[in-house]
DSSP file (Angstrom, degrees, kcal/mol; ACC not computed):
  #  RESIDUE AA STRUCTURE BP1 BP2  ACC     N-H-->O    O-->H-N    N-H-->O    O-->H-N    TCO  KAPPA ALPHA  PHI   PSI    X-CA   Y-CA   Z-CA
    1    1 A M     >        0   0    0      0, 0.0     4,-2.0     0, 0.0     5,-0.2   0.000 360.0 360.0 360.0 -43.9  178.6  139.9   83.3
    2    2 A I  H  >  +     0   0    0      1,-0.2     4,-2.6     2,-0.2     5,-0.2   0.880 360.0  53.9 -65.9 -37.7  175.1  138.7   82.5
    3    3 A R  H  > S+     0   0    0      2,-0.2     4,-2.6     1,-0.2    -1,-0.2   0.903 107.6  49.6 -64.5 -40.9  176.2  135.1   82.6
    4    4 A V  H  > S+     0   0    0      2,-0.2     4,-2.3     1,-0.2    -2,-0.2   0.920 113.1  45.9 -64.3 -45.4  177.7  135.5   86.0
    5    5 A V  H  X S+     0   0    0     -4,-2.0     4,-2.4     2,-0.2    -2,-0.2   0.906 112.8  51.2 -65.6 -40.8  174.6  137.1   87.5
    6    6 A F  H  X S+     0   0    0     -4,-2.6     4,-2.3     2,-0.2    -2,-0.2   0.931 111.4  46.6 -61.8 -46.9  172.4  134.5   85.8
    7    7 A L  H  X S+     0   0    0     -4,-2.6     4,-2.5     2,-0.2    -1,-0.2   0.891 111.7  51.9 -63.2 -40.1  174.5  131.6   87.3
    8    8 A K  H  X S+     0   0    0     -4,-2.3     4,-2.3     1,-0.2    -2,-0.2   0.928 112.4  45.2 -61.9 -45.7  174.5  133.2   90.7
    9    9 A E  H  X S+     0   0    0     -4,-2.4     4,-2.3     2,-0.2    -2,-0.2   0.869 112.0  52.6 -66.2 -37.3  170.7  133.6   90.7
   10   10 A L  H  X S+     0   0    0     -4,-2.3     4,-2.2     2,-0.2    -2,-0.2   0.914 110.3  47.3 -65.2 -43.3  170.3  130.0   89.4
   11   11 A I  H  X S+     0   0    0     -4,-2.5     4,-1.6     2,-0.2    -2,-0.2   0.916 113.0  49.0 -64.7 -43.1  172.4  128.6   92.2
   12   12 A D  H  X S+     0   0    0     -4,-2.3     4,-1.3     1,-0.2    -2,-0.2   0.897 110.8  51.2 -61.3 -40.1  170.5  130.7   94.8
   13   13 A H  H  < S+     0   0    0     -4,-2.3     3,-0.3     1,-0.2     7,-0.2   0.909 109.2  49.3 -64.8 -42.3  167.3  129.5   93.3
   14   14 A L  H  < S+     0   0    0     -4,-2.2    -1,-0.2     1,-0.2    -2,-0.2   0.781 106.7  57.1 -69.3 -26.9  168.3  125.8   93.5
   15   15 A R  H  < S+     0   0    0     -4,-1.6     2,-1.1    -5,-0.2    -1,-0.2   0.804  89.9  80.1 -72.2 -29.0  169.4  126.3   97.1
   16   16 A D     X  -     0   0    0     -4,-1.3     4,-1.5    -3,-0.3     3,-0.4  -0.685  65.4-169.7 -83.1 100.5  165.9  127.4   98.1
   17   17 A R  H  > S+     0   0    0     -2,-1.1     4,-2.8     1,-0.2     5,-0.2   0.841  80.0  60.0 -63.8 -35.6  164.0  124.1   98.4
   18   18 A R  H  > S+     0   0    0      1,-0.2     4,-2.6     2,-0.2    -1,-0.2   0.904 105.9  47.0 -61.6 -40.1  160.6  125.7   98.6
   19   19 A S  H  > S+     0   0    0     -3,-0.4     4,-1.9     2,-0.2    -1,-0.2   0.859 111.4  51.4 -71.6 -32.2  161.0  127.3   95.2
   20   20 A V  H  X S+     0   0    0     -4,-1.5     4,-2.0    -7,-0.2     5,-0.4   0.933 112.4  46.1 -67.0 -44.2  162.2  124.1   93.7
   21   21 A I  H  X>S+     0   0    0     -4,-2.8     4,-2.0     1,-0.2     5,-1.4   0.928 113.5  49.7 -62.2 -44.2  159.2  122.2   95.1
   22   22 A G  H  <5S+     0   0    0     -4,-2.6    -1,-0.2    -5,-0.2    -2,-0.2   0.843 112.4  48.4 -62.8 -33.0  156.9  125.0   93.9
   23   23 A S  H  <5S+     0   0    0     -4,-1.9    -1,-0.2    -5,-0.2    -2,-0.2   0.830 128.7  16.7 -77.6 -32.4  158.4  124.9   90.4
   24   24 A F  H  X5S+     0   0    0     -4,-2.0     4,-0.6    -5,-0.1    -3,-0.2   0.805 125.3  43.1-112.3 -39.3  158.3  121.2   89.9
   25   25 A V  H >X5S+     0   0    0     -4,-2.0     4,-2.3    -5,-0.4     3,-0.7   0.933 108.2  53.8 -81.2 -46.3  155.9  119.4   92.3
   26   26 A L  H 3><S+     0   0    0     -5,-1.4     4,-2.7     1,-0.3    -1,-0.1   0.886 105.3  53.3 -61.5 -40.7  152.9  121.8   92.3
   27   27 A P  H 34 S+     0   0    0      0, 0.0    -1,-0.3     0, 0.0    -2,-0.2   0.826 113.0  46.1 -63.3 -26.0  152.5  121.8   88.6
   28   28 A A  H <X S+     0   0    0     -3,-0.7     4,-0.6    -4,-0.6    -2,-0.2   0.860 118.4  40.4 -80.6 -35.9  152.4  118.0   88.7
   29   29 A L  H  X S+     0   0    0     -4,-2.3     4,-2.6     1,-0.2     5,-0.2   0.757  98.9  76.1 -83.8 -25.1  150.0  117.8   91.7
   30   30 A G  H  X S+     0   0    0     -4,-2.7     4,-2.4    -5,-0.2     5,-0.2   0.924  97.0  44.1 -54.4 -52.7  147.7  120.6   90.6
   31   31 A P  H  > S+     0   0    0      0, 0.0     4,-2.4     0, 0.0    -1,-0.2   0.873 113.1  53.0 -62.9 -34.4  145.8  118.7   87.9
   32   32 A L  H  X S+     0   0    0     -4,-0.6     4,-2.2     2,-0.2    -2,-0.2   0.901 109.3  48.9 -66.5 -39.2  145.5  115.7   90.2
   33   33 A L  H  X S+     0   0    0     -4,-2.6     4,-2.3     2,-0.2    -1,-0.2   0.918 111.9  48.7 -63.9 -43.8  144.0  117.9   92.9
   34   34 A L  H  X S+     0   0    0     -4,-2.4     4,-2.7    -5,-0.2     5,-0.2   0.905 109.9  52.3 -62.4 -41.2  141.5  119.4   90.5
   35   35 A L  H  X S+     0   0    0     -4,-2.4     4,-2.2     1,-0.2    -1,-0.2   0.918 110.0  48.8 -60.9 -43.3  140.6  115.9   89.2
   36   36 A G  H  X S+     0   0    0     -4,-2.2     4,-2.2     2,-0.2    -2,-0.2   0.898 111.5  49.2 -62.9 -41.6  139.9  114.8   92.8
   37   37 A I  H  X S+     0   0    0     -4,-2.3     4,-2.4     2,-0.2    -2,-0.2   0.923 111.8  47.8 -65.2 -44.7  137.8  117.8   93.5
   38   38 A F  H  X S+     0   0    0     -4,-2.7     4,-2.3     2,-0.2    -1,-0.2   0.881 111.1  51.8 -64.3 -37.4  135.7  117.4   90.3
   39   39 A Q  H  X S+     0   0    0     -4,-2.2     4,-1.9    -5,-0.2    -1,-0.2   0.921 110.6  48.4 -63.7 -43.8  135.2  113.7   91.2
   40   40 A L  H  X S+     0   0    0     -4,-2.2     4,-2.0     1,-0.2    -2,-0.2   0.912 112.0  49.0 -62.5 -43.6  134.0  114.5   94.6
   41   41 A L  H  X S+     0   0    0     -4,-2.4     4,-2.1     1,-0.2    -1,-0.2   0.883 109.6  51.6 -65.1 -38.4  131.6  117.2   93.3
   42   42 A S  H  X S+     0   0    0     -4,-2.3     4,-1.1     1,-0.2    -1,-0.2   0.873 109.6  50.0 -68.5 -34.5  130.2  114.8   90.7
   43   43 A E  H  < S+     0   0    0     -4,-1.9    -1,-0.2     1,-0.2    -2,-0.2   0.881 111.7  48.4 -68.6 -37.1  129.6  112.1   93.4
   44   44 A L  H  < S+     0   0    0     -4,-2.0    -2,-0.2     1,-0.2    -1,-0.2   0.862 113.1  47.6 -68.7 -35.1  127.8  114.7   95.5
   45   45 A A  H  < S+     0   0    0     -4,-2.1    -1,-0.2    -5,-0.2    -2,-0.2   0.664  85.9 109.1 -82.2 -16.1  125.7  115.9   92.6
   46   46 A A  S  < S-     0   0    0     -4,-1.1     2,-0.3    -5,-0.2    -3,-0.0  -0.364  77.4-113.9 -64.1 136.5  124.7  112.4   91.5
   47   47 A E        -     0   0    0     -2,-0.1     2,-0.2     1,-0.0    -1,-0.1  -0.526  30.4-150.9 -73.3 132.2  121.0  111.6   92.2
   48   48 A R        -     0   0    0     -2,-0.3    -1,-0.0     1,-0.2     0, 0.0  -0.480  38.8 -65.7 -94.4 172.7  120.5  109.0   94.7
   49   49 A E        -     0   0    0     -2,-0.2     2,-0.9     1,-0.1    -1,-0.2  -0.277  45.1-136.0 -58.9 140.0  117.6  106.6   94.9
   50   50 A L  E     +a   72   0A   0     21,-0.7    23,-3.5    -3,-0.1     2,-0.6  -0.854  28.8 174.9-102.9 101.6  114.3  108.3   95.7
   51   51 A R  E     +a   73   0A   0     -2,-0.9    40,-0.4    21,-0.2    41,-0.3  -0.938   5.5 179.5-111.5 117.1  112.5  106.2   98.2
   52   52 A V  E     -a   74   0A   0     21,-2.7    23,-2.6    -2,-0.6     2,-0.3  -0.961  22.7-144.0-127.1 118.5  109.3  107.8   99.5
   53   53 A P  E     -a   75   0A   0      0, 0.0    41,-2.4     0, 0.0     2,-0.5  -0.614  22.3-158.1 -73.3 138.6  106.8  106.4  102.0
   54   54 A V  E >   -b   94   0B   0     21,-1.9     3,-0.6    -2,-0.3     2,-0.6  -0.978   9.3-156.1-126.3 124.0  103.3  107.4  101.1
   55   55 A V  E 3  S+b   95   0B   0     39,-3.3    41,-3.0    -2,-0.5    38,-0.0  -0.865  85.5  14.2 -94.6 124.9  100.3  107.5  103.5
   56   56 A G  T >  S+     0   0    0     -2,-0.6     3,-1.7    39,-0.2     4,-0.5   0.794  72.4 153.9  83.8  29.9   97.0  107.1  101.7
   57   57 A A  G X   +     0   0    0     -3,-0.6     3,-1.0     1,-0.3     7,-0.3   0.797  67.9  65.6 -60.7 -28.1   98.5  105.8   98.4
   58   58 A E  G 3  S+     0   0    0      1,-0.2    -1,-0.3     2,-0.1    -2,-0.0   0.695  93.8  60.3 -68.8 -17.4   95.2  104.0   97.7
   59   59 A H  G <  S+     0   0    0     -3,-1.7    -1,-0.2     1,-0.2    -2,-0.2   0.694 115.9  29.5 -81.8 -19.9   93.4  107.3   97.5
   60   60 A A    <>  +     0   0    0     -3,-1.0     4,-2.1    -4,-0.5    -1,-0.2  -0.530  63.5 160.9-140.1  70.1   95.5  108.5   94.5
   61   61 A P  H  > S+     0   0    0      0, 0.0     4,-2.4     0, 0.0     5,-0.1   0.836  78.7  53.6 -64.1 -31.8   96.7  105.6   92.4
   62   62 A R  H  > S+     0   0    0      2,-0.2     4,-2.3     1,-0.2     5,-0.1   0.895 108.7  49.0 -70.1 -38.3   97.4  107.8   89.4
   63   63 A L  H  > S+     0   0    0      2,-0.2     4,-2.4     1,-0.2    -1,-0.2   0.922 112.4  48.2 -64.4 -43.5   99.6  110.1   91.4
   64   64 A V  H  X S+     0   0    0     -4,-2.1     4,-2.4    -7,-0.3    -2,-0.2   0.910 111.5  50.1 -63.3 -42.3  101.5  107.1   92.8
   65   65 A A  H  X S+     0   0    0     -4,-2.4     4,-2.5     2,-0.2    -1,-0.2   0.883 109.5  52.2 -63.2 -38.1  101.9  105.7   89.3
   66   66 A Y  H  X S+     0   0    0     -4,-2.3     4,-1.1     2,-0.2    -2,-0.2   0.926 110.0  48.1 -62.9 -45.2  103.2  109.1   88.1
   67   67 A L  H  <>S+     0   0    0     -4,-2.4     5,-2.4     1,-0.2     3,-0.4   0.918 113.2  47.6 -62.7 -42.8  105.8  109.2   90.9
   68   68 A E  H ><5S+     0   0    0     -4,-2.4     3,-1.5     1,-0.2    -1,-0.2   0.887 108.0  55.5 -65.3 -38.5  106.9  105.6   90.2
   69   69 A A  H 3<5S+     0   0    0     -4,-2.5    -1,-0.2     1,-0.3    -2,-0.2   0.747 106.7  52.4 -66.3 -21.9  107.1  106.3   86.5
   70   70 A H  T 3<5S-     0   0    0     -4,-1.1    -1,-0.3    -3,-0.4    -2,-0.2   0.041 131.6 -84.6-106.0  26.3  109.5  109.2   87.2
   71   71 A G  T < 5S+     0   0    0     -3,-1.5   -21,-0.7     1,-0.3     2,-0.4   0.497  82.8 133.2  96.4   4.7  111.9  107.2   89.4
   72   72 A A  E   < -a   50   0A   0     -5,-2.4     2,-0.7    -6,-0.2    -1,-0.3  -0.729  46.7-144.0 -91.3 137.3  110.4  107.2   92.8
   73   73 A E  E     -a   51   0A   0    -23,-3.5   -21,-2.7    -2,-0.4     2,-0.5  -0.896  19.1-141.2 -97.6 117.8  110.2  104.0   94.8
   74   74 A I  E     -a   52   0A   0     -2,-0.7   -23,-0.1   -23,-0.2   -10,-0.0  -0.674  19.1-166.0 -85.5 124.6  107.0  104.0   96.8
   75   75 A L  E     -a   53   0A   0    -23,-2.6   -21,-1.9    -2,-0.5   -24,-0.0  -0.721  28.7 -95.2-105.8 156.6  107.3  102.6  100.3
   76   76 A P        -     0   0    0      0, 0.0   -21,-0.1     0, 0.0    -1,-0.1  -0.317  54.5 -89.0 -65.7 155.9  104.5  101.6  102.7
   77   77 A P        -     0   0    0      0, 0.0   -22,-0.1     0, 0.0    16,-0.0  -0.388  40.0-122.2 -69.1 141.5  103.6  104.2  105.2
   78   78 A P        -     0   0    0      0, 0.0     5,-0.0     0, 0.0     6,-0.0  -0.420  24.5-111.7 -75.1 159.6  105.4  104.2  108.5
   79   79 A P  S    S+     0   0    0      0, 0.0     0, 0.0     0, 0.0     0, 0.0   0.889 111.6  20.9 -59.5 -39.5  103.4  103.8  111.8
   80   80 A S  S  > S-     0   0    0      1,-0.1     4,-2.3     2,-0.0     5,-0.2  -0.864  70.8-170.2-131.8  98.9  104.2  107.3  112.8
   81   81 A P  H  > S+     0   0    0      0, 0.0     4,-2.2     0, 0.0     5,-0.2   0.890  86.5  50.7 -58.3 -42.8  105.2  109.5  109.8
   82   82 A E  H  > S+     0   0    0      1,-0.2     4,-2.5     2,-0.2     5,-0.1   0.924 112.9  45.6 -62.3 -44.6  106.4  112.5  111.9
   83   83 A D  H  > S+     0   0    0      1,-0.2     4,-2.6     2,-0.2     6,-0.3   0.872 109.6  55.9 -66.6 -36.3  108.6  110.3  114.1
   84   84 A S  H  X>S+     0   0    0     -4,-2.3     5,-1.9     2,-0.2     6,-1.2   0.913 112.7  41.1 -62.0 -43.1  110.0  108.5  111.1
   85   85 A V  H ><5S+     0   0    0     -4,-2.2     3,-0.5     4,-0.2    -2,-0.2   0.903 113.8  53.1 -70.8 -41.2  111.1  111.8  109.5
   86   86 A R  H 3<5S+     0   0    0     -4,-2.5    -2,-0.2     1,-0.2    -1,-0.2   0.887 110.5  47.0 -62.2 -40.0  112.3  113.2  112.9
   87   87 A R  H 3<5S-     0   0    0     -4,-2.6    -1,-0.2    -5,-0.1    -2,-0.2   0.662 115.5-116.1 -75.7 -15.9  114.5  110.1  113.5
   88   88 A G  T <<5S+     0   0    0     -4,-0.7    -3,-0.2    -3,-0.5    -2,-0.1   0.581  79.3 126.5  90.0  11.0  115.9  110.3  109.9
   89   89 A D  S   <S+     0   0    0     -5,-1.9     2,-0.3    -6,-0.3    -4,-0.2   0.814  81.3  23.8 -68.4 -29.5  114.4  107.0  108.8
   90   90 A A        -     0   0    0     -6,-1.2    -2,-0.3    -9,-0.1    -1,-0.2  -0.992  68.3-141.6-135.8 143.0  112.8  108.8  105.9
   91   91 A D  S    S-     0   0    0    -40,-0.4    26,-0.7    -2,-0.3     2,-0.3   0.890  87.2 -18.7 -67.6 -38.9  113.8  112.0  104.1
   92   92 A L  E     - C   0 116B   0    -41,-0.3     2,-0.4    24,-0.2    -1,-0.3  -0.970  58.9-138.3-159.0 164.4  110.1  112.9  103.8
   93   93 A V  E     - C   0 115B   0     22,-2.0    22,-3.0    -2,-0.3     2,-0.5  -1.000  14.6-141.6-132.7 133.1  106.7  111.3  103.8
   94   94 A I  E     -bC  54 114B   0    -41,-2.4   -39,-3.3    -2,-0.4     2,-0.5  -0.819  14.7-163.3 -93.3 130.3  103.8  112.1  101.4
   95   95 A V  E     -bC  55 113B   0     18,-3.0    18,-3.0    -2,-0.5     2,-0.5  -0.966   0.9-162.0-117.3 118.5  100.4  112.2  103.0
   96   96 A I  E     - C   0 112B   0    -41,-3.0    16,-0.2    -2,-0.5   -37,-0.1  -0.876  25.1-117.6-101.9 126.6   97.4  112.0  100.6
   97   97 A D    >   -     0   0    0     14,-2.2     3,-1.4    -2,-0.5     4,-0.2  -0.202  16.1-122.5 -62.5 152.0   94.1  113.1  102.1
   98   98 A E  T 3  S+     0   0    0      1,-0.3     3,-0.4     2,-0.1     4,-0.2   0.813 112.5  51.5 -64.4 -31.3   91.2  110.6  102.4
   99   99 A N  T 3> S+     0   0    0      1,-0.2     4,-2.4     2,-0.1     5,-0.3   0.138  75.9 112.3 -94.3  21.6   89.0  112.8  100.3
  100  100 A Y  H <> S+     0   0    0     -3,-1.4     4,-2.7     1,-0.2     5,-0.2   0.942  77.0  47.3 -56.3 -51.5   91.6  113.2   97.5
  101  101 A H  H  > S+     0   0    0     -3,-0.4     4,-2.3    -4,-0.2    -1,-0.2   0.899 112.7  47.8 -62.9 -42.4   89.5  111.2   94.9
  102  102 A E  H  > S+     0   0    0     -4,-0.2     4,-1.4     2,-0.2    -1,-0.2   0.935 115.1  44.6 -65.5 -45.6   86.2  113.0   95.6
  103  103 A R  H  <>S+     0   0    0     -4,-2.4     5,-2.8     1,-0.2     4,-0.2   0.893 114.3  50.2 -66.0 -38.7   87.8  116.5   95.4
  104  104 A F  H ><5S+     0   0    0     -4,-2.7     3,-1.3    -5,-0.3    -1,-0.2   0.899 106.8  55.3 -65.0 -40.2   89.8  115.5   92.3
  105  105 A A  H 3<5S+     0   0    0     -4,-2.3    -1,-0.2     1,-0.3    -2,-0.2   0.821 109.1  46.2 -65.3 -32.1   86.6  114.1   90.6
  106  106 A I  T 3<5S-     0   0    0     -4,-1.4    -1,-0.3    -5,-0.1    -2,-0.2   0.350 121.5-104.2 -94.3   7.6   84.7  117.4   91.0
  107  107 A G  T < 5S+     0   0    0     -3,-1.3    -3,-0.2     1,-0.3     2,-0.2   0.684  76.7 132.7  84.3  17.8   87.7  119.5   89.8
  108  108 A R      < -     0   0    0     -5,-2.8     2,-0.3    -6,-0.2    -1,-0.3  -0.505  68.4 -83.4 -94.6 166.7   88.8  120.9   93.2
  109  109 A S        -     0   0    0     -2,-0.2     2,-0.3     1,-0.0    -1,-0.1  -0.564  46.0-141.2 -69.9 129.2   92.3  121.0   94.6
  110  110 A A        -     0   0    0     -2,-0.3     2,-0.5    -7,-0.1   -10,-0.1  -0.725  19.8-110.1 -96.0 144.7   93.1  117.6   96.1
  111  111 A G        +     0   0    0     -2,-0.3   -14,-2.2     2,-0.0     2,-0.4  -0.610  41.8 161.3 -85.7 123.4   95.1  117.5   99.3
  112  112 A V  E     -C   96   0B   0     -2,-0.5     2,-0.3   -16,-0.2   -16,-0.2  -0.986  14.8-170.2-135.6 125.2   98.7  116.3   99.4
  113  113 A R  E     -C   95   0B   0    -18,-3.0   -18,-3.0    -2,-0.4     2,-0.5  -0.862  13.2-145.8-116.0 150.9  101.0  117.1  102.3
  114  114 A L  E     -C   94   0B   0     -2,-0.3     2,-0.6   -20,-0.2   -20,-0.2  -0.969   6.4-157.1-112.8 127.3  104.7  116.6  102.7
  115  115 A I  E     +C   93   0B   0    -22,-3.0   -22,-2.0    -2,-0.5     2,-0.3  -0.922  34.2 148.3-101.0 120.2  106.1  115.8  106.1
  116  116 A L  E     -C   92   0B   0     -2,-0.6     2,-0.6   -24,-0.2   -24,-0.2  -0.953  47.8-125.0-148.8 164.5  109.8  116.8  106.2
  117  117 A D    >   -     0   0    0    -26,-0.7     3,-1.7    -2,-0.3     6,-0.2  -0.944  14.2-162.1-116.9 108.2  112.5  118.1  108.5
  118  118 A E  T 3  S+     0   0    0     -2,-0.6    -1,-0.1     1,-0.3     6,-0.1   0.713  86.8  65.7 -63.1 -20.9  114.1  121.2  107.1
  119  119 A S  T 3  S+     0   0    0      1,-0.1     2,-1.2    -3,-0.1    -1,-0.3   0.625  78.0  90.1 -80.3 -11.1  117.1  120.8  109.4
  120  120 A Q    X   -     0   0    0     -3,-1.7     3,-1.3     1,-0.2     4,-0.5  -0.718  56.1-176.1 -86.9  96.9  118.2  117.6  107.6
  121  121 A N  G >  S+     0   0    0     -2,-1.2     3,-1.0     1,-0.3    -1,-0.2   0.825  78.7  59.2 -65.1 -32.5  120.5  118.9  105.0
  122  122 A D  G 3  S+     0   0    0      1,-0.2     4,-0.3     2,-0.1    -1,-0.3   0.653 101.4  57.2 -73.2 -12.1  121.1  115.6  103.3
  123  123 A A  G <> S+     0   0    0     -3,-1.3     4,-2.4    -6,-0.2     3,-0.3   0.606  81.0  89.6 -89.2 -13.4  117.4  115.2  102.7
  124  124 A H  H <> S+     0   0    0     -3,-1.0     4,-2.9    -4,-0.5     5,-0.3   0.872  83.1  52.7 -56.9 -42.9  117.1  118.5  100.7
  125  125 A P  H  > S+     0   0    0      0, 0.0     4,-2.1     0, 0.0    -1,-0.2   0.922 112.3  45.7 -60.7 -40.7  117.8  116.9   97.2
  126  126 A S  H  > S+     0   0    0     -4,-0.3     4,-2.4    -3,-0.3    -2,-0.2   0.911 113.3  49.8 -66.6 -41.3  115.1  114.3   97.8
  127  127 A V  H  X S+     0   0    0     -4,-2.4     4,-2.6     1,-0.2    -1,-0.2   0.937 112.1  47.4 -62.7 -47.0  112.6  116.9   99.0
  128  128 A R  H  X S+     0   0    0     -4,-2.9     4,-2.4     1,-0.2    -1,-0.2   0.888 111.3  51.9 -62.4 -38.1  113.2  119.2   96.1
  129  129 A R  H  X S+     0   0    0     -4,-2.1     4,-2.2    -5,-0.3    -1,-0.2   0.924 111.5  45.6 -65.8 -43.5  112.9  116.3   93.6
  130  130 A V  H  X S+     0   0    0     -4,-2.4     4,-2.7     2,-0.2     5,-0.2   0.907 112.0  52.3 -65.4 -41.1  109.5  115.2   95.1
  131  131 A E  H  X S+     0   0    0     -4,-2.6     4,-2.4     1,-0.2    -2,-0.2   0.915 110.0  48.7 -60.6 -42.1  108.3  118.8   95.1
  132  132 A R  H  X S+     0   0    0     -4,-2.4     4,-2.6     2,-0.2    -1,-0.2   0.908 111.6  49.6 -63.8 -41.5  109.3  119.1   91.4
  133  133 A L  H  X S+     0   0    0     -4,-2.2     4,-2.4     2,-0.2    -2,-0.2   0.923 112.2  47.0 -64.1 -43.8  107.5  115.9   90.6
  134  134 A L  H  X S+     0   0    0     -4,-2.7     4,-2.4     2,-0.2    -2,-0.2   0.895 113.0  49.4 -65.0 -39.2  104.3  117.0   92.4
  135  135 A L  H  X S+     0   0    0     -4,-2.4     4,-2.6    -5,-0.2    -2,-0.2   0.916 111.2  49.0 -65.5 -42.9  104.4  120.4   90.7
  136  136 A A  H  X S+     0   0    0     -4,-2.6     4,-2.3     2,-0.2    -2,-0.2   0.912 112.4  48.3 -63.5 -41.6  104.9  118.8   87.3
  137  137 A H  H  X S+     0   0    0     -4,-2.4     4,-2.4     1,-0.2    -1,-0.2   0.916 111.9  50.0 -63.9 -42.4  102.0  116.5   87.9
  138  138 A S  H  X S+     0   0    0     -4,-2.4     4,-2.5     1,-0.2    -2,-0.2   0.910 110.9  48.7 -62.5 -43.1   99.8  119.3   89.1
  139  139 A Q  H  X S+     0   0    0     -4,-2.6     4,-2.3     2,-0.2    -1,-0.2   0.890 110.5  51.3 -65.9 -38.5  100.6  121.4   86.0
  140  140 A T  H  X S+     0   0    0     -4,-2.3     4,-2.2     2,-0.2    -2,-0.2   0.933 112.0  46.1 -63.2 -45.6   99.9  118.5   83.7
  141  141 A L  H  X S+     0   0    0     -4,-2.4     4,-2.4     1,-0.2    -2,-0.2   0.894 111.3  52.8 -64.4 -39.6   96.5  118.0   85.4
  142  142 A G  H  X S+     0   0    0     -4,-2.5     4,-2.1     1,-0.2    -1,-0.2   0.907 109.3  48.9 -61.9 -41.7   95.7  121.7   85.3
  143  143 A A  H  X S+     0   0    0     -4,-2.3     4,-2.4     1,-0.2    -1,-0.2   0.905 110.9  50.3 -65.1 -40.6   96.5  121.8   81.6
  144  144 A L  H  X S+     0   0    0     -4,-2.2     4,-2.1     1,-0.2    -2,-0.2   0.893 109.5  51.1 -64.7 -39.1   94.2  118.8   81.0
  145  145 A R  H  X S+     0   0    0     -4,-2.4     4,-1.0     2,-0.2    -1,-0.2   0.900 110.5  49.0 -64.8 -39.9   91.4  120.4   82.9
  146  146 A L  H ><>S+     0   0    0     -4,-2.1     5,-2.8     1,-0.2     3,-0.7   0.929 111.1  49.3 -64.4 -44.2   91.7  123.6   80.9
  147  147 A M  H ><5S+     0   0    0     -4,-2.4     3,-1.5     1,-0.2    -2,-0.2   0.867 105.7  57.7 -64.5 -34.8   91.7  121.6   77.6
  148  148 A A  H 3<5S+     0   0    0     -4,-2.1    -1,-0.2     1,-0.3    -2,-0.2   0.780 108.1  47.7 -65.1 -25.0   88.6  119.7   78.7
  149  149 A R  T <<5S-     0   0    0     -4,-1.0    -1,-0.3    -3,-0.7    -2,-0.2   0.320 123.3-105.8 -97.0   6.9   86.8  123.1   79.1
  150  150 A G  T < 5S+     0   0    0     -3,-1.5     2,-0.4     1,-0.3    -3,-0.2   0.701  79.0 129.9  79.8  19.5   88.0  124.3   75.7
  151  151 A V      < -     0   0    0     -5,-2.8    -1,-0.3    -6,-0.2    -2,-0.2  -0.891  61.9-117.0-109.2 136.2   90.6  126.7   77.1
  152  152 A S    >   -     0   0    0     -2,-0.4     3,-1.5     1,-0.1     4,-0.3  -0.522  14.4-139.2 -70.5 132.3   94.2  126.7   75.8
  153  153 A P  G >  S+     0   0    0      0, 0.0     3,-1.0     0, 0.0     4,-0.5   0.684  96.1  77.1 -65.3 -16.6   96.7  125.8   78.5
  154  154 A E  G >  S+     0   0    0      1,-0.2     3,-0.6     2,-0.2    -2,-0.0   0.737  81.2  68.2 -66.3 -21.0   99.0  128.5   77.1
  155  155 A I  G <  S+     0   0    0     -3,-1.5    -1,-0.2     1,-0.2    -3,-0.0   0.862  98.1  51.2 -64.2 -35.2   96.8  131.1   78.9
  156  156 A A  G <  S+     0   0    0     -3,-1.0    -1,-0.2    -4,-0.3    -2,-0.2   0.617 109.7  52.6 -79.6 -12.3   98.0  129.8   82.3
  157  157 A T    <   +     0   0    0     -3,-0.6    -1,-0.2    -4,-0.5     0, 0.0  -0.758  60.4 170.6-124.4  85.5  101.7  130.0   81.3
  158  158 A P              0   0    0      0, 0.0    -1,-0.1     0, 0.0    -2,-0.1   0.750 360.0 360.0 -68.9 -22.9  102.3  133.5   80.0
  159  159 A L              0   0    0      0, 0.0    -2,-0.0     0, 0.0    -5,-0.0   0.410 360.0 360.0-111.7 360.0  106.1  133.0   79.9
């Protein structure tokens, strides 16, 4: 009796093409689909070249050298930085103030601006990377200034 019911169910199952496809094809395609998705995600996450136009690079040669040492390719300034970013020719433009060197020499905050377009989603990784580089450079300089005054830099970083 069990054999008869089993054979009947097996024949019904084989007649239903969708279940046969689901039983044999999907387990074979599933890993291939996952592999394709992971490949796509890894390509999206890969860092692309960081090409940054800098206005006033001559005012902060150490900052420019720091950016280059950390993988940024420094480009000459465009004629109109705002238009260049707006058109999408550049993800962002760094503008270094003319009085950067004087303010830096007396221990004041030196002016660095980023011109960027928040609506360009494909520019966000480059913008975040430049922001991280500028923050790291700023923290390094802050720690050096504290040490020059005989203060431990650990005071400025409680966590």
